[in-house]
C-alpha positions as CSV (number, residue, x, y, z in Angstrom):
1,X,133.9,35.3,66.1
2,X,132.6,38.8,65.4
3,X,134.7,40.8,62.9
4,X,133.6,43.9,61.1
5,X,134.5,43.4,57.4
6,X,134.5,46.1,54.7
7,X,132.7,45.5,51.4
8,X,135.7,44.1,49.6
9,X,136.4,41.6,52.5
10,X,132.8,40.5,52.6
11,X,132.9,40.0,48.8
12,X,136.1,37.9,49.1
13,X,134.5,35.8,51.9
14,X,131.5,35.2,49.6
15,X,133.9,34.2,46.8
16,X,135.8,31.8,49.0
17,X,132.7,30.0,50.2
18,X,130.9,30.0,46.8
19,X,133.6,27.9,45.2
20,X,134.4,30.6,42.7
21,X,137.3,29.7,40.4
22,X,138.8,33.2,40.0
23,X,139.7,34.4,43.5
24,X,142.8,36.5,43.6
25,X,145.5,35.7,46.2
26,X,146.0,39.3,47.1
27,X,142.3,39.5,48.1
28,X,142.4,36.3,50.1
29,X,145.5,37.5,51.9
30,X,143.9,40.9,52.6
31,X,140.9,39.1,54.1
32,X,143.1,36.9,56.3
33,X,145.0,40.0,57.5
34,X,141.6,41.6,58.4
35,X,140.5,38.7,60.5
36,X,143.7,37.4,62.0
37,X,147.5,37.6,62.3
38,X,149.5,37.0,59.2
39,X,153.3,36.3,59.3
40,X,155.4,35.9,56.2
41,X,158.4,33.6,56.7
42,X,161.7,33.7,54.9
43,X,160.9,30.5,53.0
44,X,157.9,32.3,51.4
45,X,155.3,30.6,53.4
46,X,152.5,32.5,55.1
47,X,151.5,31.6,58.7
48,X,147.9,32.7,59.5
49,X,146.3,32.6,63.0
50,X,142.6,33.2,63.1
51,X,140.5,32.6,66.2
52,X,143.1,30.3,67.8
53,X,143.5,28.2,64.6
54,X,146.9,28.3,62.8
55,X,147.6,27.3,59.3
56,X,150.6,27.7,57.0
57,X,150.0,28.5,53.4
58,X,152.3,28.4,50.4
59,X,151.2,31.4,48.2
60,X,150.2,30.5,44.7
61,X,152.6,31.2,41.8
62,X,149.8,32.9,39.9
63,X,147.4,35.7,40.9
64,X,144.5,33.3,41.5
65,X,144.3,30.7,44.2
66,X,143.9,27.0,43.3
67,X,141.1,24.8,44.6
68,X,143.1,23.2,47.4
69,X,144.2,26.5,48.7
70,X,140.6,27.6,48.8
71,X,139.6,24.4,50.6
72,X,142.3,25.1,53.2
73,X,141.2,28.8,53.6
74,X,137.6,27.8,53.9
75,X,138.4,25.2,56.6
76,X,140.4,27.8,58.6
77,X,137.7,30.4,58.4
78,X,135.0,27.9,59.2
79,X,136.9,26.7,62.3
80,X,137.2,30.3,63.4
81,X,133.5,30.8,63.0
82,X,133.7,33.0,59.9
83,X,131.2,32.2,57.2
84,X,129.2,34.4,54.9
85,X,125.8,35.5,56.2
């Protein structure tokens, strides 16, 4: 999948795949919106479709994402063919 990402999105993608512990949810959500379709449901869950792959996320209560959410985002992006250069 070929997507043109701006500097902030590339930086966030690097953080997601580098196992960084301080990745802000707003940045991850912005990245997901840039590479796919994001739908927020009434129950607060976020449905993301990237490259034919669909995943439903429960946003974190705090500004930073937890390790399991990062694992799930990484998996979704990897299946869609998106990894840092």
